[in-house]
C-alpha positions, 0 to 999 in steps of 0.5 A: 434496460439496467437500472444502473444506466439511469444515472450519469457517471458524473453524478455517481462519481460526484456523489461518492467523492462527497461521501468519501470526503466526509469520512476522511475529514473527521478521521484525518482530524482525529488521527493527524491534527488532534494529537498535535493539538492535545500535545500543544495543550500539554496533554500527557502522551498516555492520554494521546496514545490511548485516544488512538483506540477510539478509531476501532469502530473502523475495524469492527464495523463488519459486526453491524454492517449486515444490518445495512443490507436489510433494514431501511425506510422505503421512502428514502431507499435502503442505502440513503436510510443509513447515509442521510441520518448518519451524516446529519448525526455526524454534523450534530456531533461536531457542532456540539463538540465545538462548545467543549474545551479539550483542556477541561473536558478531555474525556467528553471530547474523546467520547464525542469523537468515538461516537463520530467515528462510529457514525462515519464508519457505519456510513462507510459501510452503507456507502460501500454497499451503495457503490457496489449496487450502483456501479457497473463492473467497468466503472468500479476502477475509476470509482475506487480511484475517486473513492481513495482520492476523495478520502485522502483529500478529506484526510488532508483537510481534516489534518493539515488544514484543520491544524492551520485553522486551530492555530489561527482561529481556535477550537470552536470556529475550526470545529464549526467549519468542519461541521459546515463542510460535512453538511455541504458534502451531504447535499448530493445524497439528499438529491440522489433518487435511490428508489428510481435508480435501484428500485424498492428495498424488498427487491434487493433484500434476501428474505431468508437472511433478512433477520439473520445478519450473523447467518450472512457472515457465515455464508460469506466465509463459506464461499469457495476460494474465500480463504486464500482471498482473505489471506491476500487481504490480510497481508497485501498492505502490511509491509507498506504500512509497517514501513511508512509507520516508522518513517516519521519517527526516523525523520525526527530521530535524524534531525528533521524539523517538524515543518520539513516532516509536514511538507514531506508527508503532506506534499510528497506522501499525500500528493503522490497518493492522490496521483496514484489513486487516479492512476489506480482507477485507470489500471483497475478499469483497463486490466484484469484486476487479479492479475494486476494485484500480482504485478502490483504486489511485486512493484509495491515491495520494490517501492517500499524498499526505496526507503533503504536509500535514505536510511543506508546512505547519507541523509538528504531531503531529496532521498526521503522525498523520492522514497515517500513519493514512490511508496505512496504513489504505488500504494495508491495504485495498489489500494484502488485496484485492491478495493475494486477487486473487493467489490467484485467479491461481493454477493448480490444483495449483500454488498454492504456486509461483504465489502465491509468484512473485507475492508475491516480485514485490511484495516486490522492488518494495517493497525497490526502493522503499525503496532508491530512496526514500533516493536520491531524498530525498537528491538532491532533498530531502523536499519534491520527493521526496514530490511526485514520489511523489504524481505517481507514485501517479497514474501507477500508478492511470492505468496500472492503470485503462488495463489494466483498460479496454483490452487494447491496448498504447496506446489513443488516450485513454491517450496524452492522459492520459499527456501530461497526467501529464507536464505535471502532473509538470513543473508540480510540479517547477517552482521558485517561492516556498514557501507555508505555507498550507492551504485548506479549502472546500466547493462546490455546483453546477451553476449552469448550463443542463442542456445545453451544446454539445459537453459530454456531461453537466453534473454536479450535485453538492456537494463538499469540498476541502483544499489545501496550498501547494507550490513553485509553487501549490497542491496540492488533493484534493477529493471531489464527490458527486452524483445525477441521472438515476438515477445516483449518483456520487462523484468524487475529484480531485487537482489542481494550482492555479496563480494567474494573478495576476502576469502583466502583464495579470492582476495585479489579477485573482484568477484561477487555472488548474488541471490534474489527474486524477479517479477516479469511482465510480458506479452507475446504476439496477439496476446495480452500482458501477463505476469510471472516470477520466481527466484534466481542466483548469479554472480559476476565481476566488477573492475575499476576503470582508471585505478582502484579509487575510480568511481567508474566500474566495468561490470558483468553479471549473469542470473540463472532464473527459475520459476517459471522454467529456466532462463539466463539473463546476462548484462555487461555494462558500467556502474558508477559509485558514490560515497565510501566505505565506513569500516565501523558503521554507526549506531542504529537504534531509534 
């Protein structure tokens, strides 16, 4: 009988929920509550900004993580030999910090939190190794949902809750409360019987690498197919992080109050992230994880693009809340699926080091995204920054899809997609008048013969679209659903539409051209759902119904789609406009 069957799933999940909560608690306090507290205490912005460097143990923990695969006390077990002392040391560090005054001993407090970050980051490496050792392949999806959910709850407790305690109780009671909470989260690990469940240490340690952790790192990077996977880890969360990092400054610069920002980021951001983590557990358990990552990368790009709704239209809190909820919810699903796939890439006996290397790459990517996003928004303004991030998200999706479909470095079909991406990005960057319009529509199709020369398929579907004005035309997201010939498919598209009106010969013609990218999620009879995608071009007409000033339009569009194959999508229907054109636009610097 497998040793993994000797412990009930509920016991496993509660153990990991507590351990990951313990990691999120001090990290949430340090990244969310501490900067506010220091600023209230009249600390300089330079001191507050420099304090962020103390989170680097989370990015560098892969350097010492191999030790957690090799050394331990036999009576405690390999993983508990690290988890229990590190948990207790973190409790002690928080207890000692409670007797310090940040206003008088800032440097000592920051060093104490550096030590605390070092302890919890190392605990994370050992906990990740325990999770890979203990969880079966089928359990990893739900377990990662609990992992992400527990960590986010810990961050909420360390951030929002601790700020409230600091405001009402003061520094020492708040720190003691955090220390006691972390001590309580250690209880499940105290009673976990690691030796009974996983066996002796020497049964799980590779004797050839026992004293050579550096050699272990080299062996990990020498695996077949590891380089494309590391590229995926490096870029997968970049666009989401680069977008979300600039939303708080954008809210401040556009007049939102601090309590409104807190509610938006906490309730709609963290709340949607928790829901997404639970949904991610279902996705990672039910579907093929690599295929799901391809689909989710495209959906994540569309979710990140929803920030364009409040940025390019009139400000409204509901728009920010909607975009924040969609982006964080989808990110939660994608993160859980990514983490479960990372577990699958770990070698037996090297789970702590292998998983930590992968997690560190993700952390480094997100840290770089946050830093570069500030430079980008300052140099180009919020509008162009978010447009570029939207285009970058599509590039990431195209890259992940290409890696999944082809083992070649550059396939011919990929070259065409890359060229289309470059042209698409160039159109987005082109200067022109700013629009303050939003368009929502519905379409049905096709109204064509079933066969056309040189077209593999005429798609029969109906769809919904939503668009918002950009500096040159309209940025549109749409979804089409269709059935036919025993095939069910959903097509998600991101388009950029430009009107041809204004050209000398076409002044009176309501004709438009569009270029974009699509992702299909489809299944045939007695087949599982699969994903595919590519790029397309097209065009159509938009005619006002009831006069030129009417907000209701008749609209007909076609898209000639490539990669894979060649297909034609035609939709005829109606659109509804809100807002009006602003001939000059508005300043857009942060």
